Residue, then its C-alpha position, 0 to 999 in steps of 0.5 A: x529082678x524087682x524084688x518088694x519087701x514087704x514089712x522092713x523090720x529085722x528079717x525084711x530090713x535085712x533082706x533089703x540090705x542083702x539083696x541091695x549090697x550083694x546082687x543086681x536086683x531092684x529092691x523095694x519096700x513096704x511098711x505101714x510105718x513111714x519113718x521105717x520106710x525113710x530109713x531104708x531109703x535113706x540107707x540105700x537099701x531100697x530104691x523106692x517105697x510102694x503103695x498097693x497099687x503098685x505091687x504089680x510091677x514086682x517080679x518077686x515079693x516077700x512077706x516078712x510079717x508076723x503070722x497074724x498079720x501075714x494071713x491078713x495081708x494074703x487075704x487083702x492084698x494079693x489081688x495086687x500082686x502080678x500073675x506069675x509074680x513069685x511071692x514067699x513069706x518068711x513066717x517062723x511056722x508053716x502050716x496055717x501060712x501055707x494053707x492060708x497064702x495058697x488059696x488067694x495065691x492061686x486064684x490070682x495066679x501068683x506063684x506062692x512058696x512057703x519059707x523060713x531063714x533061720x536067722x535072727x538077732x536078739x533084738x527087732x526092728x529095722x535098726x537092728x537089720x543087717x545085710x549080713x545076718x543071713x551069711x552061712x545060715x539054713x534057709x527052709x523051703x516047704x513046698x507042697x504038690x501045688x507049688x510051682x517048681x520054677x518059682x521054688x527054685x527062683x527062691x532058692x537061687x535068691x536065698x543062695x545069693x544072699x548068703x544061706x549055704x544050706x537049703x532045707x526043703x520040708x512039708x509045712x507040717x514037718x517044719x512045725x513039728x521040729x521048729x518047735x523044738x529047735x526054736x519055740x521051746x528054746x525061747x520059752x525055756x529062756x524066758x521062763x528061766x530069767x524069772x527067778x529072783x536070783x537073777x537079781x544077784x547075777x552079776x559077777x557069777x556069770x559065764x557063758x552058760x548063763x548068756x546062752x540060756x538068757x540071750x533070747x529072753x529079749x523077745x518081741x512078745x507079740x510076735x512070739x505069742x503069735x508063733x506060740x499060738x499058731x503052732x500050739x499042737x508041737x509046742x505043748x508036746x515038746x513042753x511035756x517032754x522037757x517037764x517030764x524030763x526035768x521031773x527025773x532030775x528034780x527027783x533025782x537031786x531031791x532024793x540024793x539019788x546019785x546013781x539016777x542023776x550020774x545015768x541022767x547026765x550022761x544020757x544027755x551028754x551021748x545024746x548030745x555027742x550024737x548029734x554034734x556027730x551028726x552035724x559033722x557029717x553034713 
């Protein structure tokens, strides 16, 4: 296939590198930043840069833009893509994105599929992209009743070609409800955790737990603000649950209630152990 990558940041650049190194597909690129396109051409991970008038030459397109930019792009540019070509996006929220893409895609006969690669790094941008980023990772697809089955299969096949080993199919709504817990909440907690003034004294006092808690605090604030706002309902639900749980721990410690504190810790341990058992069975 001729595959066009729209947006050559961390994920888009990694798609370029992975497809070029692991498959026989031809990769094209599009980005508003010409210097990024020059880097991709120099790295040999795209064959050429396209402008919108050339989008119709692609058999498949991958939209690697933040949510708001992705929705604007779909509205303004869907007309340039070839009829029957396959398109998927990689946004970290799905309900609003799938809704925004489905209407123009249907109008212009583009076969669109919602998707979300579960992969990333602490830092963004093409300079941090890796051809190995997707190896042994999970790839989520969110087809609807209107999705073309062959298009879904084509997207899944590409995902497997570039290293994804687990494919998860779910609804856009279920994706957003779950990702609020597994990804977005963790980013909020990490960002809030580093705001303790004690961080100024952390040198020499840290081990794995500190690194695990703070690794993702180096977020792209613009992109993650978009993601949080697009998934406000489910993220607020998870935050309320967490704040309620933290209050229980705080109250037990404040009142020197060793029994309750021990029970809370035991409860958390047992829940995690069950989760580990489920993971080992997959």
